N, C-alpha and C positions, 0 to 999 in steps of 0.2 A: 784765504787772505793772499793778495797779490804781493809782488815785490817791486812795485812801481816807485816807491820812495816814501819817506817820512811825511811828505806833504799830502799824501793820499789820505782819504777819510777813514783810516783804520789804524789801530795800534800795531806797530811792527815789533817783532821779537829780535833782539840784537845780542850777539855773543861778543863779550870783550875778549880780545886776544892779546896775550902778554908774552909771546915767544921771545927767546933770546937771539934768534937768528932769522934772517929773511927767509931762508929755506923752510924752516919750521913754521913760519908765519903763513906761507903759502899752503903748506899741508893742513894747518889748522883752519884756514879759510874753507878748504874743501870739506873738512870734517864738520865744521859748523853748518854748512849747507846741508850735509847728509843728516845731521841731527835736528833739522827743522828751523834753523835761524833764517830770518828774512834779511838780515844785514849783519855786518861785523864791524866792531870798533877796533882798529889796529893801533896799538900803543907803540909808537916809534921810540919813546923814551926807554923801553925795555930792551931794545935791540942792541946787542953788543957791537961796538965799532960801526955804528950806523953811517952809511955813505949815502947822502940824500939823492943825488942824481941817479946812481945805479940802483939803489934799493927801492926807491919809490917807483921807478919805472917797472921793476920786477913785480912789485906788489900789485900795482894798478893793472898791469898787463894780464896778470893771472887771476884777478878777482872773479869769483864765480857768482857774486851777488853784490849789492850795494855796499860800499866801504866808507866808513867814517875814519878819517885820519886824525889822530890825537898825538900831540908832542908835548906832554905835560911837564912843566918845570917843577922843581922842588918846592918853590914858594906857593904852588897851588896843589901840593900833595902828590906830585909826580916824581919821576926819577931823574929828569934832565937837570944837570948842574952846569952846563957850558954857557957859551956866549949867547945872549938873547937875540942879537941880530942874526946869528946862524940859525937859531931855532925858528924864527919867524920866516926866514928865507926858505926853509924847508917846507913850511906850511903854504907859502906862496907857490912853490914849485908843485906841491901836491895838487893844488887847485888847478894849476896850468896843465898838468898832465892828465887831468880828467877824474880826479877823486870825486865821488858823489857828494861827499860832505867833508869839510874841514872844521875842526873844533878849536875855537879861539877863546881865551880867557877874557872876561869882561874888562880887566885892567888894561889890556892892549887892543881891545876890539875896534874902537871907533875908527881909527885911521886904516887899519888892516881890512876891515870889512868893505869900506868904501873903495879902497885901492883895488882889491881883487875883483870886485864886481865891475869896476870901470875898465880894468886892464884885460881881464881874461873872461871872455864870453863863452865859457865851457859848459854852462848849465849846472855846474857844481854849486851846492848850497853851503851856507855858513851857519854853524851852530855857535852861539855865544854862551859860554858857561861860567858858572860861579860856584865854587866849593866853599861851604860855610863851616867854620869851626865852632865848637861849643853847641849849646842847645839850639834847636830850630827857632828862628826869629818869630815874632808875632805876625799875625795875618797882615797887619798894617805895614810893618817893616818889610815883609816879603812883597807886598804890593809896590812899595817904593823901589825895591830892588828890580822887580820885573819891569817897571816903567823905565828904569835906567837901561836895562838890557834891550828892551824894545826900541829905545831911542838910537841904538847903534845900527838899526835897519837889519838886524839879524833875521834870517829865514826861520830859525828855530832857536828857542832859548832853553838852557839846561841849568837846573839848580840842584845841588847835592848837599845834603846836611848829615849830621851825625845825631840821630835821635837818642836822647837819654831816656825817653819814655814813649810808649806807643801812642799816647794822647797827642804828641807833637805832630803826628802824621796827619791829623785832621787839617792842619795848616797847609800841608803839602797837597792834599786833595782839593782844598779851596783854591790854591794857586792854579792847579791844573784846570779846574772847571771854569776859572775866570780869566785865564790868559787870552789875549787878543791875537796871539800868534801861536803856531804849534809849539808845545812845551814838553820838556822832559823834566821830571822832578821826582826825587826819591830820597830816602834816608838809608844810611848804611847800617850794617849789623843785624843781629837777630831781632831786635825790637823794630827794625825798619822793614822787615820782610813783606808785610802787607802793602807797603807803598809800591812794591813791584807788582804784586798779585792783583791789586785793585786798580792799578794804573789805567787799564782800558775802561773801567766803569766811569772814571772821572775825566776821560778824554785825553789822557797822556799819549804822546806820540811814539814813545819807545818803552818797552819793558825789557829788562836785561835778564839773560839766562846763561848760566855757566855750562860749558861743555862737559861731557862725561869725563870723570877723572880729574876735574879741575875745580874742586870745591872752593867757593868763595863765601865767607860769612855774610848772611843776610841776602844771598842771591839764590833764587830757585834754579834748578837745572833746566836746560832746554827740554829734556825729556818730560819733566814734571809739568812745565808750562803747556806742552802740547798734549800730553796724555792725561795727567791727573786733573789739571785745571782747565784745559781747553780754552786758553785765553782768547782765541779768535771768536768765541761765542759770548764773551762778556760784553755787556753794554750798560747804559745808564739805568736800565730797569732791573738789572741783576740784583737779587736780594743777597745780603751777606750773612753768613753763619760762620761760627768759628769756635775753636777750643781756647778757652780762657785758662791759662796755666802759667807756671814759672818753675822750671823751664818748659819749653814746648816743642823743641826740634825733634824729639823722639816720636811725636804723634804720627800714627798711621791713619788718622781720621780723614785727611784729604783724599787718600786713595780708596777709601771706603764710601764716603758720603758723596763726593762729586760724581762718580759714575751712577750712583743711585738717583741723584737729581736729574741727570740726563736721561736715565731709563724712564723716569716719571714725567719727562718732558717739562721739568720745572726750571725756570730761569734763576738759578741760585748758585752760589759758590761757597765752599767751606774752606776756611783758612786757619793756620795757626796764629794765635794772638799771645805774644809774650807780654803779660800784664804785671806791673809792679804795684799799682794802687787801684783797688777795685772801685773805690768811691769816685776817683777822677775818671776812670775808664767809663763807668756808666753815665757820668755826667756829660762827657764829651761825645760819646757815641750813642746819643739818644734818638737819632733819626730812625724813622720807620724802615729805612734801607738796611739797617742792622737788625735783622729779624729774629735772631736766636743764637744761643750759645750752648756748647758743652762746657762743663766745668771740671777741671782737673786739679791735681796737686798744686799748691796747698790750700785751695780756696773752697772746697766743697762745703765746709761748715760755715766759714766766714761769709760766703756769698748769700746766705739765707737772709741777712738783714737788708740786702739791697733788692730783694724781690718784693713787689707790691702785694702779691698773693703767693701762698705756698700750699701745694697739695697736701692733704692730710697725712699720707704716708711719708712724704718728705719731712713734714713737720714732726712726726713721731720719731723719725730717725735722727733729725737734727742736721741733715745734710742734703744739699741739692747738687745734682750733676747735670741737669738739663733746664734751660731757661728759654721760654718762648715769649716774644713780644706780641701782645694782642694788637691786631691791625686796627681795631675800632678806637682804642684809646691810648695805645702805646705802653700799657702797663706790662710789667715783667712778671711772668708766672713761673714759679719754680717747681720742678718735679724731681723725683728720684727713680731712675730706671736701674740703678745698680742692684737694688734689692731683688726685685722679681727676675731681672735678667740673669743675674748670677745664680740665684737659687734654682730657677727653672732649668738652667743648663746643667747644674750639678745633678739634679733629679733625673734629667734625661740620660745622663751618663751612667747613673747607678742602675736604673731600670729594674730595681728589685721588686717594687710593688707599683700598682697602677695609681697614678696621682690624679685625683678628681676634685675640681673646683676649689683647690687650695685647702681642703680639710687636712689638718695636721696628721690625723691618724692614718690617712691614705698616702702620706708622703713617705718615700724611701728613707728620708732623713729622720723620721720619728723614732725617738729613743736612741739614736746614734750619737756618739761623741763627735763634736764638730769643733775643729781648731781654727781660729782666726789669728793670723799674724799681722798685727798692726791695727790700731783703733782710730785711724783717720776717717775721712768721709766715706770712702769705699768700705773700710773695715766695719764701720758702724752699720752700714746698710746690709752687708752680708750677715753680720751677727744677728741683727733684728730679724732678717728673713729666715735664718736657720732656727732661731728661737720660736718664730711663729709656726714652724713646721714640727715642733716638738723635739728638736735636737737638744742635747746637752752641750752648751756652748762654753768653750775655753778660749780666753783671749790672752795673747802675748803682746805686750806693748811697753816700750821703755819709758813713755811719757805720761801714761795714764794709770791711775790706781784701778786694778781690775774689779775690785768689789764695787767701786762707784759706778763704773760703766755697766757692770752686770745688773746693778739696781735699776739703771735707766732702761735696760732691755726688758727686764721683768715687768716694769711699770708701763711700758709702751702700749699705746692703744691702737687697735687695728679695726 
């Protein structure tokens, strides 16, 4: 991926910088380049005692890669609370001094965009942005907003929302794929994470990544974008897989599955999906592009009802941890890999007797006391697997009557 600019035909990785001093901002720009950023977003409103003439010259003179200058007012979610004329003058100056991009809010964009383009032929581009409060608007309302932003003659448009539910991100993806000018669009917070990770798939101009040691909710790190997700390889044909869970930030799935996809030369990406409502989730993300899911807490049992077909083992356990969408008809097929995966690993670790073809008498678990703590989806799978190997199963769980669950295990068919 080159660093020619946002208008090039590829998604750039951008690091937001919010240092409190110009000196630290320059240091952070160098660090961002070293960590794999293609561009940096410099937030002037975070700099203490900001002096436009002196500080902008220092920033732009020392920039190691394309720089986006942002001076966000409080009324648009930023830190600046001073005079509006002074703020806009600083953005004009940044453009004049050679900033690659300046970011201007839609509310004040029309006159400013026209003015800087006519007055300063520096080659710098203008991003017109809009930060939305509340739930993400409908696709129709977003289309009207985009039309208003495009009417300002912006080089790039940027829309930021606060997603209350992961299903709202489908509207963000629709905006990106239908915009007539280069667009940046994403949602904040943990529920909005995939709006960053899948941005390249839907044609977004920028994906944001946090620098090492600068954790930002809902923002992947630069390192994860480059190493775990390899965003430079994502395109419109990339198939999406992910972990459906709540919470989901703990998942190590992306660092396990994404390298496996690349090793197999498969164009896929595995992402964390913070899901609040299973029914809405599967209704919204019904595209063949969303090809399969892992299922985590607390949904392994509840997700069974949303599968079109369930493998006999998963049906016996009453829990699904893996779902595949059939390419032929889009049906969701549920499986359970917790059972065999966990039990086989335990047997391998014991190595007391040779285990052959799943026969319980040949398993090192046969006749042993097997304790399961928790009777959720994973606990059910492990308990059923241990019982099938001839173990004496004891279950500890605060929410389920042991005798009822043990009866289910004894009656399970394999």
